[in-house]
N, C-alpha and C positions, 0 to 999 in steps of 0.2 A: 504494500500500500504506500503510495507516495506521501511525503510529508506535506502538511498544510501550514503555511505561515499564519500565526494568529496574532502576533505583535511584533513591531519593529521599532527600535529606538535608535535615534541618531544623536550624536553629540558633536559640539564644535571643537572640542579638544580631547586629547587622549586622557588628560587628568579628569575631566568630567566623566568620561566613560568608566575609568577605573574607580572613581568615587562612587558612582552608581552601582558598579559591580560589588564593591565592598558593602554598600547599603543592603543590597539584595541578599548578602550572606549573613547579615545579622538578624536578630529576632524580629524587629518590626519590618524589615525588608522582606523576610520570608513570608510574613503575614500579608504584606502588600502583594507579593508575587502570587500567592495562592488566591487571595480575594479577587484581584484584578486580572490575572492571566490564566492560571491553572483552572480555577473553577469555571470561568467563562468558556474556556476551550472544552472542558469536559461536558458542560451543559450543551454547548453547540453540537458536539460530537454524539453524545449519548441521547440528547433530547430529540434528535432527528430520526429516531427509530432504531438506531443501533443498540443492540441489547448487551453486548459484551466486547471485550478486547478481541482483536484479530487472532485467529488461531495460527500457530506456527506450523508450517508444512514440514513433515519429517522427511 
């Protein structure tokens, strides 16, 4: 199954990007990522009729 981009963030400087990365790795950043990114992606994916994760072919 191909990947689907659900969020894209761009920063003007590498420092801004690194600072945001560090934020996402701390407690409140993890909460933000789950609330704004992961839960939305799961809702969109599973809310559209898909009932489970894709099965791996052996």
